[in-house]
LOPA-264304 format. One line per field, with one value per atom (N, C-alpha, C): residue number from 1; residue in one letter; atom name; x, y, z. Coordinates in steps of 0.1 Angstrom, whole numbers, m for minus. Atoms other than C-alpha are relative to their C-alpha. Example, Ala and Ser with C-alpha at 12.3 -4.5 7.8 and 13.67 -1.06 7.14 Angstrom:
n	[1  1  1  2  2  2]
res	[a  a  a  s  s  s]
atom	[N  CA  C  N  CA  C]
x	[9  123  9  m9  137  m8]
y	[m12  m45  12  m11  m11  11]
z	[0  78  0  0  71  8]
END
This chain:
n	[1  1  1  2  2  2  3  3  3  4  4  4  5  5  5  6  6  6  7  7  7  8  8  8  9  9  9  10  10  10  11  11  11  12  12  12  13  13  13  14  14  14  15  15  15  16  16  16  17  17  17  18  18  18  19  19  19  20  20  20  21  21  21  22  22  22  23  23  23  24  24  24  25  25  25  26  26  26  27  27  27  28  28  28  29  29  29  30  30  30  31  31  31  32  32  32  33  33  33  34  34  34  35  35  35  36  36  36  37  37  37  38  38  38  39  39  39  40  40  40  41  41  41  42  42  42  43  43  43  44  44  44  45  45  45  46  46  46  47  47  47  48  48  48  49  49  49  50  50  50  51  51  51  52  52  52  53  53  53  54  54  54  55  55  55  56  56  56  57  57  57  58  58  58  59  59  59  60  60  60  61  61  61  62  62  62  63  63  63  64  64  64  65  65  65  66  66  66  67  67  67  68  68  68  69  69  69  70  70  70  71  71  71  72  72  72  73  73  73  74  74  74  75  75  75  76  76  76  77  77  77  78  78  78  79  79  79  80  80  80  81  81  81  82  82  82  83  83  83  84  84  84  85  85  85  86  86  86  87  87  87  88  88  88  89  89  89  90  90  90  91  91  91  92  92  92  93  93  93  94  94  94  95  95  95  96  96  96  97  97  97  98  98  98  99  99  99  100  100  100  101  101  101  102  102  102  103  103  103  104  104  104  105  105  105  106  106  106  107  107  107  108  108  108  109  109  109  110  110  110  111  111  111  112  112  112  113  113  113  114  114  114  115  115  115  116  116  116  117  117  117  118  118  118  119  119  119  120  120  120  121  121  121  122  122  122  123  123  123  124  124  124  125  125  125  126  126  126  127  127  127  128  128  128  129  129  129  130  130  130  131  131  131  132  132  132  133  133  133  134  134  134  135  135  135  136  136  136  137  137  137  138  138  138  139  139  139  140  140  140  141  141  141  142  142  142  143  143  143  144  144  144  145  145  145  146  146  146  147  147  147  148  148  148  149  149  149  150  150  150  151  151  151  152  152  152  153  153  153]
res	[m  m  m  g  g  g  l  l  l  c  c  c  f  f  f  s  s  s  c  c  c  k  k  k  k  k  k  n  n  n  f  f  f  s  s  s  a  a  a  v  v  v  t  t  t  y  y  y  e  e  e  r  r  r  k  k  k  t  t  t  k  k  k  d  d  d  g  g  g  v  v  v  v  v  v  e  e  e  e  e  e  a  a  a  y  y  y  c  c  c  y  y  y  e  e  e  c  c  c  y  y  y  g  g  g  k  k  k  h  h  h  f  f  f  l  l  l  s  s  s  a  a  a  h  h  h  v  v  v  d  d  d  g  g  g  h  h  h  e  e  e  n  n  n  g  g  g  r  r  r  q  q  q  y  y  y  d  d  d  a  a  a  c  c  c  p  p  p  y  y  y  c  c  c  g  g  g  w  w  w  t  t  t  a  a  a  e  e  e  a  a  a  l  l  l  q  q  q  r  r  r  t  t  t  a  a  a  l  l  l  v  v  v  g  g  g  c  c  c  s  s  s  h  h  h  c  c  c  y  y  y  h  h  h  t  t  t  l  l  l  g  g  g  g  g  g  v  v  v  a  a  a  i  i  i  p  p  p  m  m  m  v  v  v  i  i  i  r  r  r  m  m  m  q  q  q  q  q  q  g  g  g  q  q  q  d  d  d  v  v  v  h  h  h  q  q  q  g  g  g  k  k  k  a  a  a  a  a  a  r  r  r  i  i  i  d  d  d  g  g  g  k  k  k  t  t  t  v  v  v  y  y  y  e  e  e  n  n  n  r  r  r  k  k  k  k  k  k  e  e  e  l  l  l  i  i  i  a  a  a  l  l  l  v  v  v  m  m  m  h  h  h  y  y  y  g  g  g  n  n  n  l  l  l  g  g  g  d  d  d  e  e  e  q  q  q  r  r  r  v  v  v  k  k  k  e  e  e  y  y  y  k  k  k  s  s  s  e  e  e  l  l  l  e  e  e  k  k  k  l  l  l  a  a  a  r  r  r  s  s  s  v  v  v  g  g  g  v  v  v  g  g  g  d  d  d  v  v  v]
atom	[N  CA  C  N  CA  C  N  CA  C  N  CA  C  N  CA  C  N  CA  C  N  CA  C  N  CA  C  N  CA  C  N  CA  C  N  CA  C  N  CA  C  N  CA  C  N  CA  C  N  CA  C  N  CA  C  N  CA  C  N  CA  C  N  CA  C  N  CA  C  N  CA  C  N  CA  C  N  CA  C  N  CA  C  N  CA  C  N  CA  C  N  CA  C  N  CA  C  N  CA  C  N  CA  C  N  CA  C  N  CA  C  N  CA  C  N  CA  C  N  CA  C  N  CA  C  N  CA  C  N  CA  C  N  CA  C  N  CA  C  N  CA  C  N  CA  C  N  CA  C  N  CA  C  N  CA  C  N  CA  C  N  CA  C  N  CA  C  N  CA  C  N  CA  C  N  CA  C  N  CA  C  N  CA  C  N  CA  C  N  CA  C  N  CA  C  N  CA  C  N  CA  C  N  CA  C  N  CA  C  N  CA  C  N  CA  C  N  CA  C  N  CA  C  N  CA  C  N  CA  C  N  CA  C  N  CA  C  N  CA  C  N  CA  C  N  CA  C  N  CA  C  N  CA  C  N  CA  C  N  CA  C  N  CA  C  N  CA  C  N  CA  C  N  CA  C  N  CA  C  N  CA  C  N  CA  C  N  CA  C  N  CA  C  N  CA  C  N  CA  C  N  CA  C  N  CA  C  N  CA  C  N  CA  C  N  CA  C  N  CA  C  N  CA  C  N  CA  C  N  CA  C  N  CA  C  N  CA  C  N  CA  C  N  CA  C  N  CA  C  N  CA  C  N  CA  C  N  CA  C  N  CA  C  N  CA  C  N  CA  C  N  CA  C  N  CA  C  N  CA  C  N  CA  C  N  CA  C  N  CA  C  N  CA  C  N  CA  C  N  CA  C  N  CA  C  N  CA  C  N  CA  C  N  CA  C  N  CA  C  N  CA  C  N  CA  C  N  CA  C  N  CA  C  N  CA  C  N  CA  C  N  CA  C  N  CA  C  N  CA  C  N  CA  C  N  CA  C  N  CA  C  N  CA  C  N  CA  C  N  CA  C  N  CA  C  N  CA  C  N  CA  C  N  CA  C  N  CA  C  N  CA  C  N  CA  C  N  CA  C  N  CA  C  N  CA  C  N  CA  C  N  CA  C  N  CA  C  N  CA  C  N  CA  C  N  CA  C  N  CA  C  N  CA  C]
x	[m10  m248  m5  5  m251  7  m7  m235  15  m15  m199  6  m7  m176  7  m8  m157  m10  8  m182  m14  13  m214  m11  11  m234  m4  3  m231  m2  1  m241  14  m13  m211  m1  0  m200  12  m13  m165  4  m4  m153  15  m14  m119  2  m3  m105  12  m11  m83  4  m4  m62  3  m2  m63  6  m5  m49  m10  11  m83  m5  4  m86  m2  3  m99  m13  12  m124  m3  4  m144  m7  6  m151  m6  6  m174  1  m2  m167  m8  6  m184  12  m11  m164  9  m7  m153  10  m9  m139  10  m10  m123  11  m10  m105  9  m8  m94  9  m7  m82  10  m8  m67  7  m6  m57  9  m9  m27  m6  6  m36  11  m10  m8  2  m3  5  m8  5  m12  m14  15  m50  m4  6  m71  m15  15  m107  m2  3  m119  13  m13  m83  8  m7  m72  8  m8  m44  m2  1  m48  10  m8  m26  m8  10  m56  m14  14  m93  m7  6  m112  m13  12  m142  2  m3  m127  13  m13  m91  10  m9  m76  11  m12  m41  4  m6  m24  10  m10  3  m7  7  m22  m6  5  m38  11  m12  m4  4  m4  4  m9  10  m29  m8  8  m45  m15  14  m77  m3  4  m97  m9  8  m114  m15  14  m146  m1  1  m160  6  m6  m147  15  m15  m111  4  m3  m113  1  m1  m117  11  m10  m96  14  m13  m68  2  0  m73  14  m14  m36  6  m5  m28  m10  10  m61  m3  3  m68  10  m10  m35  0  0  m37  m12  12  m72  3  m3  m61  10  m10  m31  m7  7  m54  m10  9  m79  7  m8  m51  m5  5  m66  m13  13  m99  m10  11  m131  m7  7  m147  9  m9  m128  m7  5  m131  5  m6  m114  13  m12  m83  m2  0  m75  7  m7  m66  13  m12  m41  2  m2  m25  11  m11  m5  7  m8  21  m8  7  m3  m10  9  m28  8  m9  0  3  m3  10  m13  12  m26  m5  3  m33  9  m9  m2  m2  3  m10  m12  12  m45  3  m4  m31  7  m8  m6  m8  9  m32  m9  9  m55  8  m8  m27  3  m3  m18  m13  13  m55  m2  3  m58  9  m9  m27  m1  3  m36  m11  11  m69  4  m5  m50  9  m10  m26  14  m13  4  9  m7  25  13  m12  56  m4  5  37  m5  5  20  12  m12  54  6  m6  67  m7  8  38  0  m1  39  13  m13  76  m1  1  68  m8  8  41  8  m8  66  10  m9  91  m7  8  64  m2  2  56  13  m13  93  4  m4  97  m7  7  72  0  m1  80  m12  12  48  4  m3  51  m8  9  21  m7  6  5  m14]
y	[0  241  m5  4  235  m13  11  210  1  1  199  8  m9  224  m9  8  195  m9  10  167  6  m6  189  m10  10  158  m1  2  153  13  m12  178  3  m4  197  m2  2  190  7  m6  205  12  m12  240  1  m2  249  14  m13  284  0  0  290  15  m14  322  2  m4  339  14  m13  371  11  m9  387  m1  2  375  m15  14  344  m5  6  321  m12  11  296  m10  10  263  m11  10  236  m14  13  199  m11  12  165  m7  7  142  m7  8  120  9  m9  149  7  m6  166  m10  10  134  m2  2  130  11  m11  165  5  m7  175  m10  9  144  m10  10  121  m14  13  85  m10  10  65  m1  2  54  m11  11  33  m4  4  34  m4  4  19  m2  2  18  m3  5  m1  m1  3  m10  13  m13  27  3  m4  39  15  m14  72  5  m6  95  11  m9  117  m5  5  110  9  m8  122  7  m6  130  12  m11  153  6  m5  158  m3  3  144  m9  7  130  m12  11  98  5  m6  119  6  m6  138  m11  12  105  m6  5  92  9  m10  124  2  m3  129  m11  11  95  3  m4  112  m1  0  107  12  m12  135  m3  4  115  m15  15  80  m7  6  74  m2  1  78  m14  14  43  m9  8  29  6  m5  53  1  0  55  m12  12  20  m6  5  10  6  m7  35  m1  0  36  m13  13  m1  m5  4  m10  9  m9  21  m3  3  12  m13  12  m23  2  m3  m10  7  m8  15  m10  9  m13  m12  10  m36  m14  12  m64  m4  3  m63  1  m1  m70  13  m13  m40  8  m8  m11  2  m1  m11  11  m11  21  m3  2  25  m8  7  1  8  m8  17  m7  7  m10  m12  11  m36  m8  9  m66  m5  5  m84  m10  9  m111  7  m8  m85  6  m6  m68  m10  11  m101  m3  4  m110  11  m11  m76  1  0  m76  m12  11  m111  2  m2  m102  11  m10  m71  m6  6  m91  m10  9  m118  8  m9  m90  5  m5  m75  m11  11  m109  m3  2  m114  11  m11  m79  m1  1  m82  m13  13  m118  3  m3  m105  9  m9  m79  m7  7  m105  5  m6  m87  m11  11  m118  4  m5  m98  5  m5  m81  m11  11  m113  m7  7  m130  8  m9  m100  m1  0  m100  m14  14  m138  m2  1  m135  7  m7  m109  m8  8  m132  m11  11  m160  5  m6  m137  3  m3  m126  m13  13  m163  m5  4  m171  8  m9  m141  m3  4  m154  m15  15  m191  m8  7  m201  m6  8  m228  4  m4  m221  13  m13  m188  0]
z	[10  m137  m13  13  m174  m5  6  m198  1  m1  m197  m12  9  m215  m11  9  m232  m9  8  m242  m4  3  m242  1  m2  m232  14  m14  m195  8  m8  m168  7  m6  m154  15  m15  m118  6  m5  m115  m8  7  m124  m1  2  m137  m4  4  m139  m8  10  m169  m2  2  m172  m15  14  m206  0  1  m218  3  m3  m213  15  m13  m177  4  m4  m160  m5  6  m177  8  m7  m157  m9  8  m174  9  m8  m161  m7  6  m167  7  m7  m160  6  m7  m138  m10  10  m167  m8  8  m188  8  m10  m158  2  m2  m151  m12  12  m187  m3  3  m191  10  m10  m158  10  m10  m138  m7  5  m144  2  m1  m150  2  m4  m133  15  m14  m100  7  m7  m73  m1  0  m74  m14  13  m101  1  1  m112  m14  14  m142  m8  7  m151  m2  1  m150  13  m12  m127  2  m3  m109  10  m11  m89  7  m6  m81  m3  2  m77  m10  10  m108  5  m6  m86  8  m9  m60  m1  2  m71  11  m11  m39  m5  6  m46  9  m8  m35  10  m9  m20  12  m11  1  9  m8  12  9  m8  23  11  m10  41  11  m10  59  5  m3  60  m1  2  49  m15  14  17  m3  4  m2  m2  3  m11  1  0  m11  m12  12  m46  1  m2  m34  4  m4  m19  m12  12  m54  m9  9  m75  6  m6  m50  9  m7  m38  4  m2  m41  12  m11  m14  12  m10  5  7  m6  11  10  m10  27  12  m11  48  10  m9  61  7  m7  68  12  m11  89  11  m10  107  8  m7  115  6  m6  125  m4  5  104  5  m5  122  m11  10  101  2  m4  119  8  m8  132  14  m13  170  8  m7  179  7  m7  200  13  m12  228  11  m11  262  3  m3  271  m9  8  249  5  m5  261  m12  11  240  m9  8  229  m9  8  216  m11  10  197  m11  10  181  m8  7  172  m10  8  158  m13  11  136  m9  8  125  m9  8  114  m11  10  96  m11  11  77  m8  7  68  m10  8  55  m12  11  34  m10  10  19  m8  7  10  m10  9  m5  m12  11  m26  m9  7  m35  m10  9  m49  m12  10  m69  m10  9  m83  2  m3  m68  8  m6  m61  8  m7  m50  14  m13  m22  8  m8  m12  6  m5  m9  11  m10  11  13  m13  36  6  m5  39  8  m7  48  13  m12  74  10  m9  88  6  m5  91  10  m9  108  14  m12  133  8  m7  141  6  m6  146  12  m11  169  13  m12  193  3  m2  189  m4  5  171  m13  12  145  m12  11  123  3  m1  116  m4]
END
């Protein structure tokens, strides 16, 4: 591919087909210009202080991520992090390393997994400075402890 249609500086990486009265014109953009021109910059994910509702690298949307639990590319974890990170934490049940599905789970294991998940979510949102969600997950953690008769969590 050649240079970006918009900035004429970076090499193009993404094509965009635009319909004109004369037919279809294919334009090639670098990732940065493609993100600027074609992707909305708001909602959950963020990268370098910017909010995204779609990944500027692959075009995968936050809605698609929530619906399928799949990312479009490795950049989605950063650009759609507000959706992706909590989803990964829930999938891994708070484990540091994903260990796959367990064949049989007893009540204690369910409690421990949920506890680890909630602690990981508190830490994640604490790092983001989202005090409302931190408070929400701490409250869930306390409810969980009370439900099994445990004093400290």
